[in-house]
N, C-alpha and C positions, 0 to 999 in steps of 0.2 A: 426647653428642657426643664427649667425650674418649675413651670406650671404643673408638670406631671408629678413632681415630688410634693408640691403643695396640695394637689388633689389627693394624692395617696395619704398624706398626713391628715388632711381633713376627714377623709373616709375613716381612717383608723381612730381618730378622735370621736367621730360619731358612733362607731362600733362600740368603743369603750363606754360612752354615755348610755347607749341602749342596753349594754350588758349589766350596768349598775341598776337599771330599772327592772330587769328580769327577776321573776321570783323563782328561786331555786328550791328543789325538793329537799325535805329532811332526809337524813340517812336511812331511817326505817322505811320511808316511802320509796326511796330510790332502790333499796334492796328488794322490796316486795314487787315493784314493777319489773326489776331485772329478772327475778325468778319467774314471774308470769310470762315474760317475753321468751325466756329460755325454754320453759315447759311448752308453750304454744308452738315455738319453732320445732321442737323435738316431735310433738304430736303431728304437726303438719308434714314433717319429713317422713315419719312413719306411714302416714296416709299416702303420700306420693310414692313411696317405695312399694307399698302394698298394691296400689293401683297399677304401677308399672309391671309388677310381677304378674298380676291377673291379665293385663292386656298382652303381655309377652306370651303367656300360656295360650290364650285365645288365638293369637296370631300363629303360634306353633301348630295348633290344631288345623287352622285354615290353610296355612302354607307350610307343610311338613318339609323337612330336609334342610 
């Protein structure tokens, strides 16, 4: 049982070491990437919504009722 806790502790220590090596974005860069992600997600959602509406209309014409 002790081996499990030792392995977990070693893993967490390695994670902490790697996190210190990571390069973190500056605030301005983080905000700009967040905005780009949100806008892209919104545009993609609109595209999927539009495609769904078009396909639904086509299927309504093919299969009325």
